[in-house]
Structures are given as C-alpha cells and as structure tokens.
TIZAMI-622015 format. One record per atom (N, C-alpha, C): residue in one letter; x, y, z. Coordinates in steps of 0.1 Angstrom, whole numbers, padded with zeros to 4 digits, always signed. Example, Ala and Ser with C-alpha at 12.3 -4.5 7.8 and 13.67 -1.06 7.14 Angstrom:
# TIZAMI-622015
A+0132-0057+0078/A+0123-0045+0078/A+0132-0033+0078/S+0128-0022+0071/S+0137-0011+0071/S+0129+0000+0079/
//
This chain:
# TIZAMI-622015
M-0296-0391+0217/M-0284-0384+0222/M-0276-0378+0210/S-0274-0387+0200/S-0266-0383+0189/S-0273-0371+0181/L-0286-0371+0181/L-0293-0360+0174/L-0291-0347+0182/L-0291-0348+0195/L-0289-0337+0204/L-0275-0331+0201/V-0265-0340+0200/V-0251-0335+0198/V-0250-0328+0184/L-0257-0334+0174/L-0257-0327+0161/L-0263-0314+0161/L-0274-0312+0169/L-0281-0300+0169/L-0273-0289+0177/L-0266-0294+0188/L-0258-0284+0195/L-0246-0280+0187/T-0240-0289+0179/T-0229-0286+0170/T-0233-0276+0160/A-0245-0278+0154/A-0250-0269+0143/A-0252-0255+0149/A-0258-0255+0161/A-0260-0242+0167/A-0247-0235+0170/S-0237-0243+0175/S-0224-0237+0178/S-0218-0231+0165/V-0219-0238+0154/V-0213-0234+0141/V-0220-0221+0137/R-0233-0221+0138/R-0241-0209+0134/R-0237-0197+0143/G-0234-0199+0155/G-0230-0188+0165/G-0217-0183+0162/Q-0208-0190+0155/Q-0194-0185+0153/Q-0194-0175+0142/K-0187-0164+0144/K-0185-0154+0134/K-0176-0159+0123/A-0179-0155+0111/A-0170-0158+0100/A-0157-0151+0102/P-0146-0157+0097/P-0133-0150+0099/P-0134-0136+0092/A-0128-0126+0099/A-0128-0113+0094/A-0120-0112+0081/R-0124-0104+0071/R-0117-0103+0059/R-0116-0088+0055/F-0105-0086+0048/F-0104-0073+0041/F-0115-0071+0031/N-0120-0059+0030/N-0132-0056+0021/N-0127-0049+0008/G-0125-0057-0002/G-0120-0052-0015/G-0130-0042-0022/Q-0143-0045-0020/Q-0153-0036-0026/Q-0153-0022-0019/A-0151-0022-0006/A-0150-0010+0001/A-0137-0002-0003/A-0126-0009-0006/A-0114-0002-0011/A-0116+0004-0024/Y-0124-0004-0033/Y-0127+0002-0046/Y-0136+0014-0045/N-0146+0014-0036/N-0154+0025-0034/N-0147+0037-0029/L-0137+0035-0020/L-0129+0046-0015/L-0120+0051-0026/T-0115+0043-0035/T-0108+0048-0046/T-0116+0058-0054/Q-0128+0055-0057/Q-0137+0064-0064/Q-0139+0077-0057/Q-0141+0076-0044/Q-0142+0088-0035/Q-0130+0097-0035/Y-0118+0090-0035/Y-0105+0097-0035/Y-0103+0104-0048/L-0106+0097-0059/L-0105+0104-0072/L-0115+0115-0074/N-0127+0114-0068/N-0136+0125-0069/N-0131+0137-0061/A-0125+0134-0050/A-0120+0145-0041/A-0107+0152-0047/A-0098+0143-0053/A-0085+0148-0057/A-0080+0141-0069/P-0086+0143-0081/P-0082+0136-0093/P-0067+0138-0096/K-0063+0151-0095/K-0049+0154-0098/K-0043+0159-0085/R-0032+0151-0081/R-0027+0153-0068/R-0012+0155-0068/F-0007+0162-0079/F+0008+0164-0079/F+0012+0174-0068/V+0024+0172-0064/V+0030+0180-0053/V+0028+0195-0055/G+0023+0202-0045/G+0022+0216-0045/G+0009+0221-0051/S+0000+0212-0056/S-0012+0216-0062/S-0024+0217-0052/P-0035+0224-0055/P-0047+0223-0047/P-0052+0209-0045/G-0051+0201-0055/G-0055+0187-0054/G-0047+0179-0044/H-0034+0182-0044/H-0026+0176-0034/H-0030+0179-0020/A-0034+0191-0017/A-0039+0195-0004/A-0052+0188-0001/R-0061+0186-0011/R-0073+0179-0010/R-0071+0165-0007/A-0061+0159-0013/A-0058+0145-0011/A-0054+0143+0004/E-0045+0152+0009/E-0041+0151+0023/E-0053+0152+0032/A-0062+0162+0029/A-0073+0163+0038/A-0082+0151+0038/F-0083+0145+0026/F-0091+0132+0025/F-0086+0121+0034/I-0072+0120+0033/I-0066+0109+0041/I-0068+0112+0056/K-0065+0124+0060/K-0067+0127+0074/K-0081+0125+0079/D-0090+0128+0071/D-0104+0127+0074/D-0108+0113+0077/Q-0101+0103+0072/Q-0104+0089+0073/Q-0099+0084+0087/F-0091+0091+0093/F-0084+0086+0105/F-0086+0095+0118/K-0098+0100+0119/K-0102+0108+0131/K-0100+0100+0144/P-0104+0087+0145/P-0101+0080+0157/P-0087+0079+0161/E-0078+0076+0151/E-0064+0075+0153/E-0058+0089+0157/I-0063+0099+0151/I-0058+0113+0154/I-0062+0116+0169/A-0074+0112+0173/A-0078+0114+0187/A-0070+0107+0197/K-0065+0095+0193/K-0057+0087+0202/K-0042+0091+0202/G-0038+0100+0193/G-0024+0103+0191/G-0016+0092+0183/H-0023+0085+0175/H-0017+0074+0167/H-0015+0078+0153/F-0017+0091+0150/F-0015+0096+0136/F-0005+0107+0136/E+0005+0106+0128/E+0016+0116+0127/E+0017+0121+0113/T+0018+0135+0112/T+0021+0142+0100/T+0036+0145+0100/D+0043+0139+0090/D+0058+0141+0089/D+0061+0150+0078/S+0062+0163+0081/S+0064+0174+0072/S+0079+0176+0069/F+0082+0179+0057/F+0096+0181+0053/F+0097+0189+0040/S+0108+0196+0037/S+0111+0203+0025/S+0121+0195+0017/A+0118+0192+0004/A+0126+0184-0004/A+0133+0193-0015/S+0145+0192-0017/S+0152+0199-0028/S+0150+0191-0041/T+0143+0198-0050/T+0139+0191-0063/T+0144+0200-0075/P+0143+0194-0087/P+0147+0202-0099/P+0138+0215-0100/A+0126+0215-0094/A+0117+0227-0094/A+0119+0235-0082/G+0130+0233-0074/G+0133+0241-0062/G+0128+0233-0050/L+0128+0240-0038/L+0124+0234-0026/L+0108+0232-0026/M+0104+0220-0023/M+0090+0217-0023/M+0086+0211-0010/D+0075+0216-0004/D+0070+0210+0009/D+0062+0197+0006/M+0065+0187+0014/M+0059+0174+0012/M+0056+0169+0026/R+0047+0159+0026/R+0042+0153+0039/R+0040+0138+0038/N+0046+0131+0047/N+0042+0117+0049/N+0032+0116+0060/F+0023+0106+0060/F+0014+0104+0071/F+0016+0090+0076/I+0018+0088+0089/I+0020+0075+0096/I+0009+0073+0106/V+0002+0061+0104/V-0009+0057+0113/V-0004+0045+0120/R-0005+0045+0133/R+0000+0034+0141/R-0011+0025+0148/Y-0010+0012+0146/Y-0019+0003+0153/Y-0010-0006+0162/P-0010-0003+0175/P-0001-0010+0184/P-0005-0025+0185/G+0006-0033+0185/G+0004-0048+0186/G+0008-0053+0200/K+0010-0066+0201/K+0013-0072+0214/K+0028-0077+0214/K+0035-0076+0203/K+0049-0080+0203/K+0057-0068+0199/D+0070-0069+0204/D+0079-0058+0201/D+0084-0058+0187/G+0080-0049+0179/G+0084-0049+0165/G+0073-0042+0156/I+0077-0039+0144/I+0068-0031+0135/I+0067-0038+0122/I+0055-0039+0116/I+0054-0042+0102/I+0048-0030+0095/V+0055-0024+0085/V+0051-0012+0078/V+0044-0016+0065/L+0032-0010+0063/L+0025-0011+0050/L+0025+0003+0044/A+0030+0004+0032/A+0032+0017+0026/A+0026+0019+0012/S+0023+0031+0008/S+0019+0035-0005/S+0021+0050-0007/H+0025+0054-0020/H+0025+0068-0022/H+0011+0073-0026/Y+0008+0086-0023/Y-0006+0090-0025/Y-0007+0101-0036/E+0004+0106-0041/E+0004+0118-0051/E+0004+0112-0065/T+0001+0121-0074/T+0002+0118-0089/T+0015+0124-0094/N+0019+0119-0106/N+0031+0122-0113/N+0032+0137-0117/Y+0042+0143-0112/Y+0043+0158-0114/Y+0045+0162-0129/P+0054+0155-0137/P+0056+0158-0151/P+0043+0156-0159/L+0033+0148-0154/L+0021+0147-0162/L+0010+0156-0157/R+0013+0167-0150/R+0003+0175-0144/R-0005+0183-0154/D+0000+0184-0167/D-0008+0191-0177/D-0017+0182-0186/I-0017+0169-0183/I-0026+0161-0190/I-0036+0155-0179/N-0046+0149-0184/N-0057+0144-0175/N-0053+0130-0169/F-0042+0131-0161/F-0037+0119-0155/F-0042+0119-0140/V-0050+0108-0137/V-0056+0107-0123/V-0050+0096-0115/G-0042+0087-0121/G-0035+0076-0114/G-0044+0068-0106/A-0055+0062-0112/A-0064+0054-0105/A-0057+0041-0099/N-0048+0035-0107/N-0041+0024-0103/N-0028+0028-0096/D-0022+0039-0101/D-0009+0043-0097/D-0010+0054-0086/G-0014+0050-0074/G-0015+0059-0063/G-0028+0060-0056/A-0039+0060-0065/A-0052+0062-0058/A-0057+0049-0052/C-0057+0038-0059/C-0063+0026-0053/C-0054+0021-0042/T-0041+0023-0042/T-0033+0019-0030/T-0035+0028-0018/T-0038+0040-0021/T-0041+0049-0010/T-0054+0045-0003/A-0064+0042-0012/A-0077+0037-0007/A-0075+0023+0000/F-0066+0015-0005/F-0063+0002+0000/F-0058+0004+0015/L-0049+0013+0017/L-0043+0015+0030/L-0054+0021+0040/I-0063+0029+0035/I-0074+0035+0043/I-0083+0023+0047/E-0086+0014+0038/E-0095+0003+0042/E-0088-0007+0051/M-0074-0008+0049/M-0067-0016+0058/M-0067-0010+0072/G-0067+0003+0073/G-0069+0010+0086/G-0083+0007+0092/N-0093+0007+0084/N-0106+0003+0089/N-0107-0011+0094/Y-0099-0020+0088/Y-0099-0034+0093/Y-0091-0034+0106/L-0079-0028+0107/L-0071-0028+0119/L-0077-0021+0131/R-0086-0011+0128/R-0093-0004+0139/R-0102-0014+0146/T-0108-0023+0139/T-0118-0032+0146/T-0111-0046+0148/H-0100-0048+0143/H-0092-0061+0145/H-0078-0058+0148/P-0075-0052+0160/P-0061-0048+0163/P-0051-0059+0161/P-0039-0055+0158/P-0028-0065+0156/P-0026-0073+0169/Q-0025-0086+0167/Q-0022-0095+0178/Q-0008-0099+0179/G+0000-0095+0169/G+0014-0098+0169/G+0022-0085+0169/Y+0030-0082+0159/Y+0038-0070+0158/Y+0028-0058+0155/S+0032-0046+0160/S+0025-0034+0156/S+0024-0033+0141/V+0014-0027+0136/V+0013-0024+0121/V+0012-0009+0119/W+0020-0004+0111/W+0020+0011+0108/W+0017+0012+0093/L+0008+0021+0091/L+0005+0025+0077/L+0012+0038+0074/V+0019+0038+0062/V+0026+0049+0058/V+0021+0054+0044/F+0015+0066+0044/F+0011+0073+0031/F+0023+0082+0028/D+0031+0078+0018/D+0043+0086+0015/D+0041+0095+0003/D+0048+0106+0004/D+0047+0117-0006/D+0059+0117-0015/G+0058+0123-0027/G+0069+0125-0035/G+0076+0112-0041/E+0068+0102-0043/E+0074+0090-0049/E+0079+0093-0063/E+0070+0100-0070/E+0073+0103-0084/E+0084+0113-0086/A+0091+0113-0098/A+0101+0123-0101/A+0094+0136-0103/I+0101+0147-0101/I+0096+0160-0104/I+0100+0164-0118/Q+0111+0159-0123/Q+0115+0162-0137/Q+0117+0149-0144/S+0127+0141-0141/S+0129+0128-0147/S+0135+0119-0137/W+0132+0106-0137/W+0136+0096-0126/W+0151+0095-0125/S+0155+0097-0113/S+0169+0094-0110/S+0170+0091-0095/D+0182+0088-0090/D+0183+0085-0076/D+0180+0097-0067/S+0183+0109-0073/S+0181+0121-0065/S+0167+0127-0068/D+0161+0124-0079/D+0148+0129-0083/D+0137+0118-0083/S+0134+0113-0071/S+0124+0103-0069/S+0124+0099-0055/L+0113+0092-0050/L+0113+0086-0037/L+0116+0096-0026/Y+0111+0108-0027/Y+0115+0119-0017/Y+0109+0115-0004/G+0097+0110-0003/G+0091+0108+0010/G+0098+0096+0017/T+0100+0085+0010/T+0106+0074+0017/T+0121+0076+0020/R+0128+0083+0011/R+0142+0086+0014/R+0143+0095+0027/H+0134+0104+0029/H+0133+0112+0041/H+0130+0104+0053/L+0120+0095+0052/L+0115+0088+0063/L+0125+0077+0067/A+0131+0071+0058/A+0141+0061+0061/A+0153+0067+0069/A+0157+0079+0065/A+0168+0086+0071/A+0164+0090+0085/K+0152+0096+0087/K+0146+0100+0100/K+0146+0088+0109/W+0140+0077+0105/W+0138+0065+0113/W+0152+0059+0116/S+0162+0060+0108/S+0175+0055+0111/S+0181+0063+0122/Q+0179+0076+0123/Q+0184+0085+0133/Q+0177+0083+0147/D+0164+0080+0146/D+0157+0080+0159/D+0155+0065+0165/G+0161+0056+0158/G+0161+0042+0162/G+0149+0034+0158/T+0139+0040+0151/T+0127+0032+0147/T+0131+0021+0137/L+0141+0024+0128/L+0144+0015+0117/L+0147+0001+0122/K+0155+0000+0133/K+0159-0014+0138/K+0147-0022+0143/K+0136-0015+0146/K+0124-0022+0151/K+0115-0027+0139/I+0118-0024+0127/I+0109-0028+0116/I+0113-0042+0111/K+0103-0051+0113/K+0105-0065+0109/K+0103-0067+0094/A+0095-0058+0087/A+0093-0059+0073/A+0086-0046+0068/F+0090-0042+0056/F+0084-0030+0050/F+0077-0035+0037/L+0064-0035+0037/L+0056-0041+0026/L+0050-0029+0019/L+0053-0028+0006/L+0049-0017-0003/L+0037-0022-0012/A+0027-0014-0013/A+0016-0016-0022/A+0017-0006-0034/D+0018-0011-0046/D+0018-0002-0058/D+0012-0009-0070/M+0002-0002-0076/M-0004-0007-0088/M-0010-0021-0086/I-0018-0023-0075/I-0023-0036-0072/I-0038-0037-0076/G-0044-0027-0083/G-0058-0027-0086/G-0061-0032-0100/D-0051-0034-0108/D-0052-0039-0122/D-0062-0050-0123/K-0072-0049-0132/K-0082-0059-0134/K-0075-0073-0137/D-0065-0072-0145/D-0057-0084-0150/D-0045-0085-0140/L-0048-0088-0128/L-0037-0088-0117/L-0028-0099-0118/N-0015-0096-0118/N-0004-0106-0116/N+0007-0099-0110/I+0009-0102-0097/I+0019-0095-0089/I+0033-0101-0092/D+0042-0091-0095/D+0056-0095-0100/D+0064-0101-0089/R+0074-0109-0093/R+0085-0113-0084/R+0096-0103-0086/D+0096-0094-0076/D+0105-0082-0077/D+0119-0086-0071/E+0129-0085-0080/E+0143-0089-0076/E+0149-0079-0066/N+0143-0067-0065/N+0148-0058-0055/N+0142-0060-0041/S+0134-0070-0040/S+0128-0073-0027/S+0136-0084-0020/T+0134-0085-0007/T+0141-0094+0002/T+0137-0109-0001/P+0146-0118-0004/P+0142-0132-0008/P+0133-0139+0002/W+0135-0138+0015/W+0126-0145+0024/W+0112-0139+0024/L+0110-0126+0021/L+0097-0121+0020/L+0090-0125+0007/L+0098-0126-0004/L+0093-0132-0016/L+0088-0146-0014/D+0095-0154-0007/D+0091-0168-0004/D+0078-0168+0005/L+0078-0158+0014/L+0066-0157+0022/L+0053-0153+0014/L+0056-0144+0004/L+0045-0140-0005/L+0039-0152-0013/K+0049-0160-0017/K+0044-0172-0025/K+0036-0181-0016/Q+0040-0183-0003/Q+0033-0191+0007/Q+0019-0184+0010/A+0019-0171+0011/A+0006-0164+0014/A-0003-0166+0002/A+0002-0166-0010/A-0007-0168-0022/A-0013-0182-0022/K-0004-0191-0018/K-0009-0205-0017/K-0020-0207-0006/N-0017-0201+0005/N-0026-0202+0017/N-0040-0196+0014/T-0040-0185+0006/T-0052-0178+0004/T-0059-0182-0010/G-0053-0192-0017/G-0059-0196-0029/G-0056-0187-0041/N-0045-0179-0040/N-0043-0169-0050/N-0030-0171-0057/S-0025-0183-0058/S-0012-0186-0065/S-0012-0182-0079/S-0023-0182-0086/S-0024-0179-0100/S-0022-0164-0103/Y-0022-0156-0092/Y-0021-0141-0093/Y-0007-0136-0090/V+0002-0145-0088/V+0016-0140-0084/V+0027-0147-0092/F+0037-0139-0095/F+0050-0143-0100/F+0049-0148-0114/K+0040-0143-0122/K+0041-0146-0137/K+0053-0140-0143/N+0056-0128-0138/N+0067-0120-0144/N+0078-0117-0133/E+0090-0116-0137/E+0101-0112-0128/E+0105-0098-0132/T+0107-0089-0122/T+0111-0075-0124/T+0121-0071-0114/A+0127-0059-0116/A+0135-0053-0105/A+0131-0039-0105/V+0121-0036-0097/V+0114-0023-0097/V+0121-0013-0088/Q+0123-0001-0093/Q+0128+0010-0085/Q+0116+0017-0079/D+0114+0015-0066/D+0102+0019-0059/D+0105+0023-0045/D+0094+0027-0038/D+0095+0032-0024/D+0102+0023-0014/H+0104+0010-0017/H+0110+0001-0008/H+0125+0003-0008/L+0131+0009-0018/L+0146+0009-0020/L+0153+0017-0008/P+0148+0029-0004/P+0155+0036+0007/P+0156+0027+0020/F+0146+0019+0022/F+0146+0010+0034/F+0155-0002+0031/K+0155-0007+0019/K+0164-0018+0016/K+0178-0014+0018/Q+0181-0002+0013/Q+0195+0003+0014/Q+0200+0005+0028/R+0191+0006+0038/R+0194+0007+0052/R+0192-0006+0059/G+0191-0017+0052/G+0191-0030+0058/G+0177-0036+0063/V+0166-0029+0060/V+0153-0034+0064/V+0148-0044+0054/P+0142-0055+0058/P+0136-0065+0049/P+0124-0058+0042/V+0124-0059+0028/V+0114-0052+0021/V+0107-0061+0010/L+0095-0057+0007/L+0088-0064-0003/L+0079-0054-0011/D+0081-0054-0024/D+0073-0046-0033/D+0062-0055-0039/I+0050-0052-0035/I+0038-0060-0040/I+0032-0051-0051/I+0036-0054-0064/I+0033-0046-0075/I+0031-0054-0088/D+0022-0049-0096/D+0019-0054-0109/D+0022-0043-0119/I+0035-0043-0124/I+0040-0032-0132/I+0034-0033-0147/D+0030-0045-0150/D+0025-0048-0164/D+0011-0045-0165/Y+0007-0033-0169/Y-0006-0027-0167/Y-0012-0023-0180/G-0021-0031-0185/G-0028-0028-0198/G-0020-0033-0210/P-0026-0033-0222/P-0020-0038-0234/P-0009-0028-0239/H+0002-0034-0244/H+0014-0027-0249/H+0012-0025-0264/T+0010-0013-0268/T+0009-0010-0282/T+0019+0000-0287/F+0019+0003-0300/F+0028+0014-0305/F+0025+0027-0298/S+0013+0030-0296/S+0009+0043-0290/S+0010+0043-0275/L+0009+0031-0269/L+0010+0029-0255/L+0021+0018-0251/P+0034+0022-0253/P+0044+0012-0251/P+0045+0006-0237/D+0041+0014-0227/D+0041+0010-0213/D+0027+0007-0208/G+0018+0004-0218/G+0004+0002-0214/G-0002+0014-0208/Y-0011+0013-0198/Y-0018+0024-0192/Y-0009+0032-0182/H+0003+0027-0179/H+0011+0033-0169/H+0015+0047-0173/H+0013+0057-0164/H+0016+0071-0166/H+0010+0076-0179/T-0003+0073-0181/T-0011+0078-0192/T-0024+0082-0187/A-0031+0090-0195/A-0045+0094-0191/A-0055+0082-0191/F-0050+0071-0195/F-0059+0059-0196/F-0059+0051-0182/D-0051+0056-0173/D-0051+0050-0159/D-0063+0055-0151/T-0074+0049-0154/T-0087+0054-0149/T-0094+0042-0141/I-0104+0046-0134/I-0110+0036-0125/I-0116+0024-0132/D-0120+0025-0144/D-0125+0014-0151/D-0115+0003-0154/K-0102+0006-0152/K-0091-0004-0155/K-0088-0012-0142/I-0094-0009-0131/I-0091-0016-0118/I-0104-0023-0114/S-0102-0032-0104/S-0114-0039-0099/S-0113-0042-0084/A-0125-0043-0078/A-0126-0047-0064/A-0121-0061-0062/H-0122-0069-0071/H-0117-0083-0070/H-0101-0083-0068/S-0094-0075-0076/S-0080-0074-0075/S-0076-0068-0061/L-0083-0058-0056/L-0081-0052-0043/L-0083-0062-0032/Q-0093-0071-0034/Q-0096-0081-0025/Q-0085-0091-0024/I-0080-0095-0035/I-0068-0105-0035/I-0056-0098-0028/A-0054-0086-0031/A-0042-0079-0024/A-0045-0078-0009/G-0057-0075-0005/G-0060-0074+0009/G-0058-0088+0016/D-0062-0098+0010/D-0060-0112+0015/D-0046-0115+0017/L-0038-0111+0006/L-0023-0114+0007/L-0016-0106+0018/F-0020-0093+0019/F-0013-0085+0029/F-0016-0090+0043/L-0029-0094+0046/L-0032-0099+0059/L-0026-0112+0062/E-0025-0120+0052/E-0018-0133+0054/E-0003-0131+0056/M+0003-0121+0049/M+0017-0118+0051/M+0019-0113+0065/I+0011-0105+0070/I+0012-0101+0085/I+0012-0113+0094/R+0003-0122+0091/R+0001-0134+0100/R+0014-0142+0099/L+0019-0144+0087/L+0031-0153+0085/L+0044-0146+0091/I+0045-0133+0090/I+0056-0126+0096/I+0055-0127+0111/D+0043-0125+0117/D+0041-0127+0131/D+0046-0141+0136/Q+0041-0151+0128/Q+0044-0165+0131/Q+0059-0168+0130/R+0066-0161+0121/R+0080-0163+0119/R+0088-0159+0132/G+0083-0150+0139/G+0090-0146+0152/G+0099-0135+0150/
//
C-alpha cells in the first residue's frame, strides 16, 4: 500500500506543470531583433518609425481585441513641435485597479550623430516589456489589471531639464489625471537599464518607500537579494510625472553601467559602447522574476 501511495505521488508530481516563469533569454533575443530593426530610434527619425512598427507587430492579438492603444501627441521641444507616441497594452485582471509596467523605447536625440544604439538604455527594456506581454498573454493577471506602457520622448531633445525630458510620461500622466485613470493605478513600475551584465538595481530615493520595501522582499523571495540596493540614487526618470500626481512609483534601474574611466566618466551610459555585448539574458531573467513577484506582492497587499 505504501509503495502504491509513493508511485501515485510521484506520478502526480510529474503531471504538475512547473511554475510559469518570465523568459530572460527570449527578452535578450528580442533585444537583438529590436536593435536589428531600429538601431537608432531618436524622435522623428526613420528608425523611430521602424521601432514603433516593431512594437506594434508584437501585439497583434491585443490589437485585435482592442487592448492596444496608440496615444499620439505633439510635444513642444527646443527643436520645435515634434510628434510622439506612447503605446499602452492592457491585460485585464480580476480586481479593480491597475499596475503599470513602463519603459521608454527611443534613443537619445543629442547622440543622433554618433553610433549610439542604446542596447541597455531603451532597447532591452522595450524587449523586456514585449516578453512580459508574451507572458501575460498566456498567464492573464489574476489580481489587478496589468498595463504595459511603451513611452516616447524620455530623453532630452537638447539638454536635460524639467521641460526638456520625460515628454511621453508627462503627457500621459496629465491625460490620465483628466480622464480618471490615474486614481485607479495601484503602482507605476518603471524598467530602465536593467540588462547590465553586472546587475545591481539601485535604491532610488525618488521611488515610493513601500514599493522599495516590496522590491527588497521580492528580491528575497526570488533569491535575488545580492542584485539589489548596493547603491542609493535619486534618479530623474519616467516615474517622476506620476509621483508628482500622487501615484505610488518605483524605478527599477541600474544607473551604474560599466567601468568609470577618464574617457568614460559615466561608464557606458549615453555612449557608443552601450551595445548588446554589455547586457545579458541572466540580468533580464532576474528583472523578470522581480517584476512578476512585485505584481504578486502588490496584488496580495490589497
């Protein structure tokens, strides 16, 4: 009898599916495909249009269901009026409320004349959100709805200032404030520069304290505590327009990217050295595990 119980238990275990996981290797592969399609994606360029086409091509099922929105707007910049677009992809959940996952998808405009492709700064996080969409398509949210936001115009057009940066998220935060969406957002989670091979996600002082605490818990729960909070920063990033309107925000970012030398004082950030060989599928896997655990913990929090 005991042997029969053991055999039945073993068969039951074999029959169970392994827990679904984010696919870091797939996100890395998508990064390469995105870079092949649109290596230079500064606003107004042919590459920018190719980047938009690439993103939309990944979400044909959501477009067919009416769960994909193109948010077009004109931004007043130091280079004049520029047309920009945010893309919002919605995965309906079972609870009333929204968790937003966001990333910018364009490259730095002032660096348009050098070979800057932004593998870590924009490309890998765009691919990351696309792969997150692939996950959510087959594993729909069981708690709050999850919305993916591919935002435009994060980078300055001339030089960083409150008025010359964050064009897409400033527009979207204002729009959602007016139409009532903003008050439904339980958390705005931003992905930026998370592909760094030497990953260590910063403790960002511009993020909401309880979400920082939750990220620390998520890292512990997923066995990734060694990859978070080595450094403290206060990053000016796409989460700020939402923070300024009272939304809980978290910037998941590793701003310390590459060795700091005399010729590269900021490491690889905003240089032609920000290429795909500097990022890894492993780091994207860690980020995916953290984001999914954050969604679970926010759902659990109520």
